[in-house]
C-alpha positions as CSV (number, residue, x, y, z in Angstrom):
1,X,109.8,67.9,113.9
2,X,106.6,66.7,112.6
3,X,104.9,68.4,115.5
4,X,106.4,71.6,114.8
5,X,105.3,71.2,110.9
6,X,101.8,70.8,112.3
7,X,101.9,73.7,114.4
8,X,103.0,75.8,111.4
9,X,100.4,74.3,109.3
10,X,97.7,74.7,111.9
11,X,98.8,78.4,112.4
12,X,98.5,79.1,108.7
13,X,94.9,77.7,108.6
14,X,93.9,79.7,111.7
15,X,95.2,82.6,110.0
16,X,92.9,82.0,106.9
17,X,89.7,81.6,109.0
18,X,89.4,85.3,109.8
19,X,87.4,85.9,106.7
20,X,84.8,83.2,107.5
21,X,84.6,84.4,111.1
22,X,84.0,88.0,109.9
23,X,81.1,87.0,107.5
24,X,79.4,85.1,110.4
25,X,80.0,87.7,112.9
26,X,78.0,89.9,110.6
27,X,79.2,93.2,112.2
28,X,81.4,96.0,110.5
29,X,84.9,95.5,109.4
30,X,86.1,98.0,112.2
31,X,84.4,96.0,114.9
32,X,85.8,92.6,113.8
33,X,89.4,94.2,113.5
34,X,89.2,95.6,116.9
35,X,88.2,92.7,118.7
36,X,90.7,90.5,116.8
37,X,93.4,92.6,117.7
38,X,92.3,93.5,121.3
39,X,91.5,90.1,122.4
40,X,94.7,88.7,120.9
41,X,96.8,91.6,122.7
42,X,95.0,90.8,125.9
43,X,95.7,87.2,125.7
44,X,99.1,87.8,124.8
45,X,99.5,89.7,127.8
46,X,98.1,87.0,130.0
47,X,100.4,84.3,128.4
48,X,103.4,86.4,129.2
49,X,102.4,86.9,132.6
50,X,101.5,83.1,133.7
51,X,104.8,82.2,131.7
52,X,107.0,84.4,133.9
53,X,107.7,86.8,131.1
54,X,106.2,89.9,132.4
55,X,109.3,91.8,131.6
56,X,108.3,91.4,128.0
57,X,105.1,93.4,128.7
58,X,106.5,96.2,130.8
59,X,109.0,97.2,128.1
60,X,109.0,100.1,125.9
61,X,108.8,98.8,122.3
62,X,109.5,102.1,120.6
63,X,107.5,104.1,118.2
64,X,108.2,101.9,115.0
65,X,106.3,99.1,116.7
66,X,103.4,101.3,117.3
67,X,103.4,102.7,113.7
68,X,103.2,98.9,112.4
69,X,100.5,98.4,114.6
70,X,98.6,100.9,112.5
71,X,99.4,99.3,109.5
72,X,98.4,96.1,110.9
73,X,95.1,97.4,111.7
74,X,94.7,98.9,108.2
75,X,95.3,95.6,106.4
76,X,93.0,93.7,108.6
77,X,90.1,96.1,108.4
78,X,90.4,96.6,104.6
79,X,90.6,93.1,103.9
80,X,87.4,92.3,105.9
81,X,85.9,95.3,104.0
82,X,86.9,93.9,100.5
83,X,85.2,90.6,101.2
84,X,81.8,92.5,101.3
85,X,82.1,93.5,97.9
86,X,84.5,90.7,96.0
87,X,85.2,87.1,96.4
88,X,87.4,85.9,99.4
89,X,89.9,84.4,97.0
90,X,90.2,87.9,94.9
91,X,90.7,89.4,98.2
92,X,93.4,87.1,99.8
93,X,95.5,86.8,96.5
94,X,95.6,90.4,96.0
95,X,96.7,90.7,99.5
96,X,99.4,88.2,99.0
97,X,100.9,90.6,96.4
98,X,102.1,92.6,99.2
99,X,105.5,90.8,99.5
100,X,105.9,91.6,95.8
101,X,105.2,95.5,96.6
102,X,107.5,95.3,99.4
103,X,110.4,93.7,97.4
104,X,110.1,96.5,94.7
105,X,110.0,99.3,97.3
106,X,113.1,97.6,99.2
107,X,114.8,97.2,95.8
108,X,114.6,101.0,95.0
109,X,114.7,102.5,98.3
110,X,116.4,100.1,100.9
111,X,119.3,98.9,98.9
112,X,117.8,95.2,99.0
113,X,118.7,94.1,95.2
114,X,116.3,91.7,93.5
115,X,118.1,88.7,92.2
116,X,116.9,87.3,88.7
117,X,115.1,84.6,90.2
118,X,113.3,86.9,92.6
119,X,112.2,89.0,89.7
120,X,111.0,86.3,87.7
121,X,108.8,85.1,90.5
122,X,107.3,88.4,90.8
123,X,106.4,88.4,87.2
124,X,104.9,84.9,87.7
125,X,102.9,86.3,90.9
126,X,101.6,88.8,88.8
127,X,100.5,87.0,85.8
128,X,98.9,84.9,88.4
129,X,96.7,87.5,89.9
130,X,95.8,88.6,86.2
131,X,94.6,84.9,85.7
132,X,92.5,85.4,88.9
133,X,90.7,88.4,87.1
134,X,90.5,86.2,84.1
135,X,92.3,89.0,82.1
136,X,89.3,91.0,82.3
137,X,90.7,94.5,83.2
138,X,87.7,96.4,82.1
139,X,85.8,97.0,85.2
140,X,83.3,99.3,84.0
141,X,79.8,98.1,85.1
142,X,81.1,96.2,87.8
143,X,80.7,98.5,90.5
144,X,80.7,96.3,93.5
145,X,83.7,94.3,92.1
146,X,85.7,97.7,91.6
147,X,85.0,98.6,95.1
148,X,86.2,95.2,96.6
149,X,89.3,95.4,94.4
150,X,90.0,98.9,95.8
151,X,89.8,98.0,99.6
152,X,92.0,94.8,98.9
153,X,94.5,97.0,97.2
154,X,94.3,99.2,100.3
155,X,94.9,96.2,102.4
156,X,97.8,95.2,100.3
157,X,99.4,98.4,100.6
158,X,99.0,98.5,104.4
159,X,100.4,95.0,104.1
160,X,103.5,95.9,102.4
161,X,104.1,98.9,104.8
162,X,103.9,96.5,107.7
163,X,106.4,94.2,106.1
164,X,108.6,97.1,105.3
165,X,108.5,98.8,108.6
166,X,109.1,95.6,110.7
167,X,112.3,95.2,108.8
168,X,113.4,98.7,110.6
169,X,112.5,97.4,114.0
170,X,115.6,96.8,116.4
171,X,116.1,93.1,116.9
172,X,116.3,93.8,120.5
173,X,112.5,94.0,120.8
174,X,111.4,90.2,121.4
175,X,109.0,88.9,119.1
176,X,106.3,88.4,121.5
177,X,106.5,91.9,122.7
178,X,106.6,93.2,119.1
179,X,103.4,91.2,118.5
180,X,101.7,92.1,121.7
181,X,102.2,95.9,121.3
182,X,101.3,95.8,117.4
183,X,98.0,94.1,118.0
184,X,97.3,96.6,121.0
185,X,98.5,99.5,118.7
186,X,96.2,98.2,115.9
187,X,93.3,97.8,118.4
188,X,93.7,101.5,119.7
189,X,93.5,102.9,116.2
190,X,90.4,101.0,115.5
191,X,88.7,101.7,118.8
192,X,87.3,105.4,117.7
193,X,86.1,103.8,114.3
194,X,84.6,101.1,116.0
195,X,82.8,103.2,118.6
196,X,81.5,105.4,115.7
197,X,79.4,102.3,114.3
198,X,77.2,102.2,117.5
199,X,76.4,98.8,116.8
200,X,74.4,96.5,119.1
201,X,76.1,93.1,119.4
202,X,74.0,89.9,120.3
203,X,75.5,86.8,122.0
204,X,76.1,84.8,118.9
205,X,78.0,87.8,117.5
206,X,80.2,88.2,120.6
207,X,81.0,84.3,120.3
208,X,82.3,84.9,116.8
209,X,84.2,88.2,117.8
210,X,85.8,86.3,120.6
211,X,86.7,83.5,118.3
212,X,88.4,86.2,115.9
213,X,90.6,87.1,119.0
214,X,91.3,83.5,119.9
215,X,91.7,81.7,116.5
216,X,93.3,84.0,113.9
217,X,94.7,86.1,116.7
218,X,96.3,84.7,119.7
219,X,96.5,81.0,118.8
220,X,97.8,81.4,115.3
221,X,100.5,83.7,116.6
222,X,101.6,81.5,119.5
223,X,101.7,78.3,117.0
224,X,103.8,80.2,114.8
225,X,106.1,81.1,117.7
226,X,106.3,77.3,118.7
227,X,107.1,76.2,114.9
228,X,109.7,78.9,114.6
229,X,111.6,77.6,117.5
230,X,112.4,74.4,115.4
231,X,111.8,74.9,111.8
232,X,113.9,76.7,109.1
233,X,112.5,79.9,108.2
234,X,112.0,78.8,104.5
235,X,110.1,75.7,105.6
236,X,107.8,77.9,107.8
237,X,107.4,80.4,104.9
238,X,106.4,77.9,102.7
239,X,103.8,76.2,105.1
240,X,102.4,79.9,105.6
241,X,100.9,79.6,102.1
242,X,98.2,77.4,103.7
243,X,96.7,80.7,104.5
244,X,95.6,81.7,101.0
245,X,94.6,78.2,100.3
246,X,92.4,78.0,103.5
247,X,90.7,81.1,102.4
248,X,89.9,79.9,99.0
249,X,88.7,76.6,100.0
250,X,86.3,78.1,102.9
251,X,85.1,80.6,100.2
252,X,84.1,77.6,98.2
253,X,82.8,75.3,100.8
254,X,80.8,77.7,103.0
255,X,79.8,80.5,100.7
256,X,79.8,78.9,97.1
257,X,82.6,81.1,96.0
258,X,83.7,78.7,93.3
259,X,86.6,79.7,91.0
260,X,86.7,79.0,87.3
261,X,89.7,76.7,86.0
262,X,91.6,79.9,84.9
263,X,91.2,81.5,88.4
264,X,92.3,78.4,90.1
265,X,95.3,78.1,87.9
266,X,96.1,81.9,88.6
267,X,95.8,81.0,92.5
268,X,98.2,78.3,92.3
269,X,100.7,80.6,90.3
270,X,100.6,83.0,93.2
271,X,101.0,80.3,95.9
272,X,103.8,78.7,93.7
273,X,105.8,81.9,93.4
274,X,105.6,82.4,97.2
275,X,107.0,78.8,97.9
276,X,109.3,79.0,95.4
277,X,110.9,82.3,96.8
278,X,110.9,80.5,99.9
279,X,113.0,77.5,98.6
280,X,115.2,79.9,96.7
281,X,115.7,82.0,99.9
282,X,116.8,78.7,101.8
283,X,119.7,78.3,99.6
284,X,121.2,81.7,100.5
285,X,120.5,81.0,104.0
286,X,117.5,83.0,104.9
287,X,114.1,83.8,104.0
288,X,112.6,86.9,102.2
289,X,109.3,88.3,101.4
290,X,109.9,88.0,97.7
291,X,113.1,90.2,97.8
292,X,115.9,87.6,98.2
293,X,117.3,89.3,101.3
294,X,117.9,87.5,104.5
295,X,115.3,87.3,107.3
296,X,115.5,86.1,110.7
297,X,112.8,84.1,112.2
298,X,111.3,86.9,114.1
299,X,111.0,88.8,111.0
300,X,108.9,86.2,109.4
301,X,106.8,86.1,112.5
302,X,106.4,89.8,112.3
303,X,104.6,89.5,109.0
304,X,101.7,87.2,110.3
């Protein structure tokens, strides 16, 4: 069991490296996003071929999977763009309000009623984000910060849509098929935008782009698949919160993006609310993205 816990933890940490990799790659957000998704999809196809699962490649995934691929590209590219104008911590913490947003939409439009505890945890997460902003909601004169928060908000909306549309995909679509085609569809969405940049990429930048496809792309997903075969979904969901912790840590260590005590406390509240939701969901027999409704292991993976 300890090896599976390690796999889940490493997967979350790998997911959290995309921000730092994007900074070091020093190319446009569109280019980073394309290569992360395209290389990830390519390696997934190679893995399925080598492991004798080629039937999972040559399976029509359905239009819903392709649509979620577009949302996947959206939240990745907007997240990378946000970090050009605001701190990595602000970007990732706003992104992690996506499950809260998804839960509210599901409550009103998908018949997934919020429990009292889930509603309370949503309030805790929102209060935590207010602490991240140090309760300073007057953004006048903070042009770059406003733009960064706007891009992070766009990323959060795309992530929430990604979560919700994944819930509509039929279980017959295997998780590896789903993940591969979502990455491929997302890459194809980004291709024309990337080509418009007309960037000249040198050898060192290629190294970082490949790293984006291998580490937060393919390896992170494969380790998640391994972990989900043995771990309870709530345990995996709890460990997934190592991703925002990794982002905050990397921003501090590599780029000097230190946080005040109030901001650290806000980050802790957001992470706590997510972990608490996972533990509460375990008691009712499933895991939810801050909704309290049941989710299978495949549903958890689909939100990576």
